[in-house]
Biopython code that builds the backbone (N, CA, C, O; Angstrom):
import numpy as np
from Bio.PDB.StructureBuilder import StructureBuilder

atoms = [
    (1, "UNK", "N", (-7.090, -10.455, -0.861)),
    (1, "UNK", "CA", (-6.478, -9.283, -1.432)),
    (1, "UNK", "C", (-7.463, -8.673, -1.814)),
    (1, "UNK", "O", (-8.367, -9.111, -2.526)),
    (2, "UNK", "N", (-7.315, -7.253, -1.210)),
    (2, "UNK", "CA", (-8.522, -5.890, -1.415)),
    (2, "UNK", "C", (-7.704, -5.807, -2.628)),
    (2, "UNK", "O", (-6.513, -6.107, -2.710)),
    (3, "UNK", "N", (-8.811, -5.170, -3.989)),
    (3, "UNK", "CA", (-9.178, -4.556, -5.403)),
    (3, "UNK", "C", (-9.058, -2.990, -4.637)),
    (3, "UNK", "O", (-9.763, -2.641, -3.691)),
    (4, "UNK", "N", (-7.892, -2.076, -5.351)),
    (4, "UNK", "CA", (-8.308, -1.024, -5.054)),
    (4, "UNK", "C", (-9.039, -0.302, -6.473)),
    (4, "UNK", "O", (-8.321, -0.382, -7.470)),
    (5, "UNK", "N", (-10.194, 0.293, -6.644)),
    (5, "UNK", "CA", (-10.675, 0.938, -7.033)),
    (5, "UNK", "C", (-10.634, 2.720, -7.160)),
    (5, "UNK", "O", (-11.538, 3.253, -7.803)),
    (6, "UNK", "N", (-9.902, 3.306, -6.729)),
    (6, "UNK", "CA", (-9.616, 4.671, -6.812)),
    (6, "UNK", "C", (-8.444, 5.314, -6.348)),
    (6, "UNK", "O", (-7.846, 4.769, -5.420)),
    (7, "UNK", "N", (-8.011, 6.353, -6.811)),
    (7, "UNK", "CA", (-6.683, 7.064, -6.513)),
    (7, "UNK", "C", (-7.301, 8.440, -5.836)),
    (7, "UNK", "O", (-8.035, 9.349, -6.226)),
    (8, "UNK", "N", (-6.724, 8.160, -4.814)),
    (8, "UNK", "CA", (-7.447, 9.426, -3.850)),
    (8, "UNK", "C", (-5.842, 10.458, -3.958)),
    (8, "UNK", "O", (-6.065, 11.660, -3.812)),
    (9, "UNK", "N", (-4.815, 10.206, -4.116)),
    (9, "UNK", "CA", (-3.416, 11.111, -4.398)),
    (9, "UNK", "C", (-2.267, 10.325, -3.792)),
    (9, "UNK", "O", (-2.213, 9.110, -3.982)),
    (10, "UNK", "N", (-1.169, 11.072, -2.934)),
    (10, "UNK", "CA", (0.251, 10.647, -3.386)),
    (10, "UNK", "C", (0.522, 11.308, -1.723)),
    (10, "UNK", "O", (0.199, 12.496, -1.704)),
    (11, "UNK", "N", (1.020, 10.818, -0.396)),
    (11, "UNK", "CA", (1.532, 11.254, 0.473)),
    (11, "UNK", "C", (2.520, 12.237, 0.601)),
    (11, "UNK", "O", (3.426, 12.208, -0.231)),
    (12, "UNK", "N", (2.537, 13.105, 1.469)),
    (12, "UNK", "CA", (3.694, 14.392, 1.142)),
    (12, "UNK", "C", (4.772, 14.058, 2.216)),
    (12, "UNK", "O", (5.452, 14.982, 2.662)),
    (13, "UNK", "N", (5.013, 12.420, 2.777)),
    (13, "UNK", "CA", (5.455, 12.799, 3.826)),
    (13, "UNK", "C", (6.109, 11.367, 3.811)),
    (13, "UNK", "O", (5.285, 10.459, 3.707)),
    (14, "UNK", "N", (7.300, 11.025, 3.887)),
    (14, "UNK", "CA", (7.861, 10.023, 4.200)),
    (14, "UNK", "C", (9.108, 10.183, 2.341)),
    (14, "UNK", "O", (9.160, 10.994, 1.416)),
    (15, "UNK", "N", (9.773, 9.020, 2.663)),
    (15, "UNK", "CA", (11.217, 8.852, 1.573)),
    (15, "UNK", "C", (10.162, 8.268, 0.156)),
    (15, "UNK", "O", (9.990, 8.654, -1.000)),
    (16, "UNK", "N", (9.626, 7.159, 1.000)),
    (16, "UNK", "CA", (8.751, 6.684, -0.604)),
    (16, "UNK", "C", (7.407, 7.371, -1.075)),
    (16, "UNK", "O", (6.901, 7.160, -2.177)),
    (17, "UNK", "N", (6.910, 8.179, -0.156)),
    (17, "UNK", "CA", (5.846, 9.045, -0.863)),
    (17, "UNK", "C", (4.522, 8.108, -1.598)),
    (17, "UNK", "O", (4.192, 8.053, -2.783)),
    (18, "UNK", "N", (3.866, 7.341, -0.256)),
    (18, "UNK", "CA", (3.128, 6.258, -0.434)),
    (18, "UNK", "C", (2.084, 6.828, -1.253)),
    (18, "UNK", "O", (1.703, 7.994, -1.153)),
    (19, "UNK", "N", (1.472, 5.670, -2.356)),
    (19, "UNK", "CA", (0.162, 6.493, -3.000)),
    (19, "UNK", "C", (-1.220, 5.592, -1.938)),
    (19, "UNK", "O", (-1.479, 4.450, -1.559)),
    (20, "UNK", "N", (-1.878, 7.208, -1.809)),
    (20, "UNK", "CA", (-3.188, 6.609, -1.289)),
    (20, "UNK", "C", (-4.303, 6.005, -1.791)),
    (20, "UNK", "O", (-4.882, 6.846, -2.479)),
    (21, "UNK", "N", (-4.892, 4.978, -1.792)),
    (21, "UNK", "CA", (-5.894, 4.864, -2.754)),
    (21, "UNK", "C", (-6.829, 3.999, -1.684)),
    (21, "UNK", "O", (-6.545, 3.456, -0.616)),
    (22, "UNK", "N", (-8.239, 4.125, -2.541)),
    (22, "UNK", "CA", (-9.423, 3.883, -1.660)),
    (22, "UNK", "C", (-10.234, 2.302, -2.363)),
    (22, "UNK", "O", (-10.728, 2.177, -3.484)),
    (23, "UNK", "N", (-10.130, 1.190, -1.192)),
    (23, "UNK", "CA", (-10.394, -0.164, -1.832)),
    (23, "UNK", "C", (-11.768, -0.148, -2.173)),
    (23, "UNK", "O", (-12.669, 0.690, -2.140)),
    (24, "UNK", "N", (-11.627, -1.590, -2.584)),
    (24, "UNK", "CA", (-13.516, -2.214, -2.689)),
    (24, "UNK", "C", (-14.061, -2.704, -1.594)),
    (24, "UNK", "O", (-14.919, -3.586, -1.544)),
    (25, "UNK", "N", (-13.496, -2.055, -0.581)),
    (25, "UNK", "CA", (-14.306, -2.319, 0.713)),
    (25, "UNK", "C", (-13.965, -1.240, 1.796)),
    (25, "UNK", "O", (-13.680, -1.250, 2.993)),
    (26, "UNK", "N", (-14.221, 0.232, 0.241)),
    (26, "UNK", "CA", (-14.176, 1.516, 0.983)),
    (26, "UNK", "C", (-13.188, 2.017, 1.908)),
    (26, "UNK", "O", (-13.154, 3.222, 2.156)),
    (27, "UNK", "N", (-12.325, 1.152, 2.478)),
    (27, "UNK", "CA", (-11.286, 1.223, 3.259)),
    (27, "UNK", "C", (-10.160, 2.014, 2.327)),
    (27, "UNK", "O", (-9.990, 1.854, 1.118)),
    (28, "UNK", "N", (-9.265, 3.124, 3.422)),
    (28, "UNK", "CA", (-8.225, 3.650, 2.613)),
    (28, "UNK", "C", (-7.009, 3.147, 2.471)),
    (28, "UNK", "O", (-6.802, 2.560, 3.533)),
    (29, "UNK", "N", (-6.005, 3.020, 1.732)),
    (29, "UNK", "CA", (-4.722, 2.133, 1.673)),
    (29, "UNK", "C", (-3.595, 3.263, 1.420)),
    (29, "UNK", "O", (-3.597, 4.047, 0.471)),
    (30, "UNK", "N", (-2.836, 3.211, 2.230)),
    (30, "UNK", "CA", (-1.227, 3.813, 1.932)),
    (30, "UNK", "C", (-0.290, 2.717, 1.381)),
    (30, "UNK", "O", (0.359, 1.918, 2.056)),
    (31, "UNK", "N", (-0.337, 2.827, -0.050)),
    (31, "UNK", "CA", (0.164, 1.534, -0.616)),
    (31, "UNK", "C", (1.905, 2.380, -0.970)),
    (31, "UNK", "O", (2.142, 3.577, -1.135)),
    (32, "UNK", "N", (2.850, 1.199, -0.984)),
    (32, "UNK", "CA", (4.140, 1.594, -1.463)),
    (32, "UNK", "C", (4.159, 1.252, -2.949)),
    (32, "UNK", "O", (3.495, 0.303, -3.365)),
    (33, "UNK", "N", (5.018, 2.114, -3.880)),
    (33, "UNK", "CA", (4.702, 1.825, -5.118)),
    (33, "UNK", "C", (5.939, 0.876, -5.499)),
    (33, "UNK", "O", (6.714, 0.764, -4.549)),
    (34, "UNK", "N", (6.210, 0.374, -6.308)),
    (34, "UNK", "CA", (7.456, -0.050, -6.729)),
    (34, "UNK", "C", (9.074, 0.065, -7.230)),
    (34, "UNK", "O", (9.941, -0.679, -7.687)),
    (35, "UNK", "N", (8.871, 1.794, -6.760)),
    (35, "UNK", "CA", (9.976, 2.627, -6.566)),
    (35, "UNK", "C", (10.897, 1.949, -5.236)),
    (35, "UNK", "O", (12.117, 1.798, -5.288)),
    (36, "UNK", "N", (10.022, 1.577, -4.031)),
    (36, "UNK", "CA", (10.321, 1.057, -2.622)),
    (36, "UNK", "C", (11.407, 0.238, -3.537)),
    (36, "UNK", "O", (12.474, 0.793, -3.798)),
    (37, "UNK", "N", (11.227, -0.640, -3.862)),
    (37, "UNK", "CA", (11.720, -1.771, -4.354)),
    (37, "UNK", "C", (10.815, -3.008, -3.843)),
    (37, "UNK", "O", (10.003, -2.834, -2.934)),
    (38, "UNK", "N", (11.034, -4.601, -4.632)),
    (38, "UNK", "CA", (10.820, -5.246, -3.942)),
    (38, "UNK", "C", (11.119, -5.897, -2.787)),
    (38, "UNK", "O", (10.168, -6.241, -2.086)),
    (39, "UNK", "N", (12.311, -6.164, -2.402)),
    (39, "UNK", "CA", (12.751, -6.554, -0.888)),
    (39, "UNK", "C", (12.260, -5.639, 0.037)),
    (39, "UNK", "O", (11.935, -6.225, 1.070)),
    (40, "UNK", "N", (12.030, -4.159, 0.094)),
    (40, "UNK", "CA", (11.179, -3.923, 0.697)),
    (40, "UNK", "C", (9.943, -3.969, 1.169)),
    (40, "UNK", "O", (9.647, -3.852, 2.358)),
    (41, "UNK", "N", (9.068, -4.167, 0.119)),
    (41, "UNK", "CA", (7.670, -4.698, 0.321)),
    (41, "UNK", "C", (7.532, -6.325, 1.057)),
    (41, "UNK", "O", (6.783, -6.513, 2.015)),
    (42, "UNK", "N", (8.382, -7.441, 0.435)),
    (42, "UNK", "CA", (8.753, -8.349, 1.056)),
    (42, "UNK", "C", (9.108, -8.172, 3.104)),
    (42, "UNK", "O", (8.524, -8.671, 4.066)),
    (43, "UNK", "N", (10.041, -7.445, 3.027)),
    (43, "UNK", "CA", (10.663, -7.143, 4.095)),
    (43, "UNK", "C", (9.196, -7.204, 5.347)),
    (43, "UNK", "O", (8.910, -7.809, 6.380)),
    (44, "UNK", "N", (8.522, -6.039, 4.332)),
    (44, "UNK", "CA", (7.121, -5.278, 5.565)),
    (44, "UNK", "C", (6.366, -6.164, 5.972)),
    (44, "UNK", "O", (5.813, -6.165, 7.072)),
    (45, "UNK", "N", (6.242, -7.277, 4.846)),
    (45, "UNK", "CA", (5.160, -8.249, 4.827)),
    (45, "UNK", "C", (5.331, -8.946, 5.899)),
    (45, "UNK", "O", (4.531, -9.169, 6.808)),
    (46, "UNK", "N", (6.663, -9.367, 5.732)),
    (46, "UNK", "CA", (7.079, -10.367, 6.658)),
    (46, "UNK", "C", (6.824, -9.906, 8.389)),
    (46, "UNK", "O", (6.178, -10.407, 9.309)),
    (47, "UNK", "N", (7.744, -8.634, 8.245)),
    (47, "UNK", "CA", (7.441, -7.714, 9.452)),
    (47, "UNK", "C", (6.539, -7.816, 10.118)),
    (47, "UNK", "O", (6.477, -8.262, 11.264)),
    (48, "UNK", "N", (5.482, -7.278, 9.246)),
    (48, "UNK", "CA", (4.020, -7.221, 9.753)),
    (48, "UNK", "C", (3.334, -8.616, 10.687)),
    (48, "UNK", "O", (2.907, -8.820, 11.823)),
    (49, "UNK", "N", (3.579, -9.518, 9.177)),
    (49, "UNK", "CA", (2.983, -11.102, 9.822)),
    (49, "UNK", "C", (3.555, -11.440, 11.441)),
    (49, "UNK", "O", (2.787, -11.802, 12.332)),
    (50, "UNK", "N", (5.394, -11.205, 11.687)),
    (50, "UNK", "CA", (5.619, -11.712, 12.831)),
    (50, "UNK", "C", (4.960, -10.262, 14.223)),
    (50, "UNK", "O", (4.640, -10.215, 15.410)),
    (51, "UNK", "N", (5.068, -9.462, 13.192)),
    (51, "UNK", "CA", (4.283, -8.942, 14.645)),
    (51, "UNK", "C", (2.944, -9.105, 15.036)),
    (51, "UNK", "O", (2.437, -8.840, 16.126)),
    (52, "UNK", "N", (2.530, -9.480, 14.224)),
    (52, "UNK", "CA", (0.534, -9.925, 14.354)),
    (52, "UNK", "C", (0.790, -11.462, 15.338)),
    (52, "UNK", "O", (-0.164, -11.889, 15.988)),
    (53, "UNK", "N", (1.813, -12.024, 15.358)),
    (53, "UNK", "CA", (1.875, -13.143, 15.485)),
    (53, "UNK", "C", (2.326, -13.327, 16.684)),
    (53, "UNK", "O", (2.316, -14.447, 17.194)),
    (54, "UNK", "N", (2.897, -12.004, 17.454)),
    (54, "UNK", "CA", (3.621, -11.733, 18.230)),
    (54, "UNK", "C", (2.662, -11.272, 19.394)),
    (54, "UNK", "O", (2.805, -11.531, 20.589)),
    (55, "UNK", "N", (1.708, -10.577, 18.834)),
    (55, "UNK", "CA", (0.447, -9.762, 19.285)),
    (55, "UNK", "C", (0.763, -8.102, 19.577)),
    (55, "UNK", "O", (0.162, -7.347, 20.340)),
    (56, "UNK", "N", (1.742, -7.865, 18.829)),
    (56, "UNK", "CA", (2.603, -6.612, 18.826)),
    (56, "UNK", "C", (1.477, -5.637, 18.296)),
    (56, "UNK", "O", (0.574, -6.176, 17.656)),
    (57, "UNK", "N", (1.412, -4.110, 18.503)),
    (57, "UNK", "CA", (0.437, -3.546, 17.918)),
    (57, "UNK", "C", (0.506, -2.905, 17.083)),
    (57, "UNK", "O", (0.805, -1.747, 17.373)),
    (58, "UNK", "N", (0.313, -3.176, 15.755)),
    (58, "UNK", "CA", (0.697, -2.859, 14.399)),
    (58, "UNK", "C", (-0.633, -2.174, 13.800)),
    (58, "UNK", "O", (-1.724, -2.610, 14.167)),
    (59, "UNK", "N", (-0.546, -0.935, 12.734)),
    (59, "UNK", "CA", (-1.788, -0.750, 12.065)),
    (59, "UNK", "C", (-1.716, -2.004, 11.266)),
    (59, "UNK", "O", (-0.724, -2.703, 11.062)),
    (60, "UNK", "N", (-3.170, -2.200, 10.771)),
    (60, "UNK", "CA", (-3.755, -3.397, 10.189)),
    (60, "UNK", "C", (-2.766, -3.067, 8.634)),
    (60, "UNK", "O", (-2.317, -1.998, 8.219)),
    (61, "UNK", "N", (-2.691, -4.327, 8.107)),
    (61, "UNK", "CA", (-1.893, -4.475, 6.858)),
    (61, "UNK", "C", (-2.673, -4.787, 5.931)),
    (61, "UNK", "O", (-3.749, -5.030, 6.478)),
    (62, "UNK", "N", (-2.815, -4.994, 4.297)),
    (62, "UNK", "CA", (-3.380, -5.984, 3.519)),
    (62, "UNK", "C", (-2.334, -5.671, 2.580)),
    (62, "UNK", "O", (-1.613, -4.673, 2.576)),
    (63, "UNK", "N", (-2.343, -7.072, 1.441)),
    (63, "UNK", "CA", (-2.257, -6.552, -0.267)),
    (63, "UNK", "C", (-3.196, -6.291, -0.851)),
    (63, "UNK", "O", (-4.321, -6.741, -0.635)),
    (64, "UNK", "N", (-2.896, -5.559, -1.641)),
    (64, "UNK", "CA", (-3.836, -4.799, -2.256)),
    (64, "UNK", "C", (-3.440, -5.246, -4.297)),
    (64, "UNK", "O", (-2.269, -5.151, -4.665)),
    (65, "UNK", "N", (-4.203, -5.548, -5.017)),
    (65, "UNK", "CA", (-4.070, -5.175, -6.358)),
    (65, "UNK", "C", (-4.603, -3.947, -7.110)),
    (65, "UNK", "O", (-5.819, -3.918, -7.295)),
    (66, "UNK", "N", (-4.085, -3.238, -7.429)),
    (66, "UNK", "CA", (-4.171, -1.724, -8.356)),
    (66, "UNK", "C", (-4.311, -2.358, -10.006)),
    (66, "UNK", "O", (-3.391, -2.984, -10.533)),
    (67, "UNK", "N", (-5.276, -2.146, -10.507)),
    (67, "UNK", "CA", (-4.973, -1.970, -12.014)),
    (67, "UNK", "C", (-4.199, -1.158, -12.535)),
    (67, "UNK", "O", (-3.802, -0.149, -11.950)),
    (68, "UNK", "N", (-3.839, -1.520, -13.842)),
    (68, "UNK", "CA", (-2.825, -0.713, -14.379)),
    (68, "UNK", "C", (-3.593, 0.461, -15.143)),
    (68, "UNK", "O", (-2.974, 1.189, -15.919)),
    (69, "UNK", "N", (-4.719, 0.596, -14.945)),
    (69, "UNK", "CA", (-5.651, 2.095, -15.286)),
    (69, "UNK", "C", (-4.707, 2.695, -14.521)),
    (69, "UNK", "O", (-3.582, 3.070, -14.853)),
    (70, "UNK", "N", (-5.470, 2.780, -13.050)),
    (70, "UNK", "CA", (-4.944, 3.293, -11.887)),
    (70, "UNK", "C", (-3.578, 3.676, -11.357)),
    (70, "UNK", "O", (-3.359, 4.551, -10.519)),
    (71, "UNK", "N", (-2.435, 2.681, -12.131)),
    (71, "UNK", "CA", (-1.244, 2.772, -11.849)),
    (71, "UNK", "C", (-0.432, 3.948, -13.470)),
    (71, "UNK", "O", (0.575, 4.655, -13.525)),
    (72, "UNK", "N", (-1.121, 3.732, -14.128)),
    (72, "UNK", "CA", (-1.582, 4.774, -15.221)),
    (72, "UNK", "C", (-1.105, 6.290, -14.826)),
    (72, "UNK", "O", (-0.116, 7.008, -14.972)),
    (73, "UNK", "N", (-2.711, 6.352, -14.098)),
    (73, "UNK", "CA", (-3.152, 7.847, -13.394)),
    (73, "UNK", "C", (-2.203, 8.369, -12.610)),
    (73, "UNK", "O", (-1.807, 9.534, -12.574)),
    (74, "UNK", "N", (-1.626, 6.814, -11.561)),
    (74, "UNK", "CA", (-0.607, 7.999, -10.826)),
    (74, "UNK", "C", (0.702, 8.422, -11.409)),
    (74, "UNK", "O", (1.356, 9.352, -10.939)),
    (75, "UNK", "N", (1.124, 7.609, -12.602)),
    (75, "UNK", "CA", (2.590, 7.932, -12.822)),
    (75, "UNK", "C", (2.311, 9.342, -13.768)),
    (75, "UNK", "O", (3.294, 9.498, -14.492)),
    (76, "UNK", "N", (1.334, 10.366, -13.982)),
    (76, "UNK", "CA", (1.026, 11.007, -14.375)),
    (76, "UNK", "C", (0.763, 12.119, -13.478)),
    (76, "UNK", "O", (0.406, 13.177, -13.996)),
    (77, "UNK", "N", (0.907, 12.034, -11.954)),
    (77, "UNK", "CA", (1.061, 13.186, -11.228)),
    (77, "UNK", "C", (2.261, 13.215, -10.620)),
    (77, "UNK", "O", (2.576, 14.178, -9.921)),
]
sb = StructureBuilder()
sb.init_structure("model")
sb.init_model(0)
sb.init_chain("A")
sb.init_seg("    ")
for serial, (resi, resn, name, xyz) in enumerate(atoms, 1):
    if name == "N":
        sb.init_residue(resn, " ", resi, " ")
    sb.init_atom(name, np.array(xyz, "f"), 0.0, 1.0, " ", f" {name:<3s}", serial, name[0])
structure = sb.get_structure()
């Protein structure tokens, strides 16, 4: 699990308007918030793992931990 360390902004595209963060590994992550719904998040995780197992070309994905302090910053944007 990657620890998120910085808020970079919010996507202007897509229905869920993904959050954009920087992880402790210096990579940029587009993260679905809880507004997307837990079911949607779980389905995406399962589909990503299935696609990986089948050797399909997909973008890298990861579960991340967003500290409460950063979530509070996001809610103000």
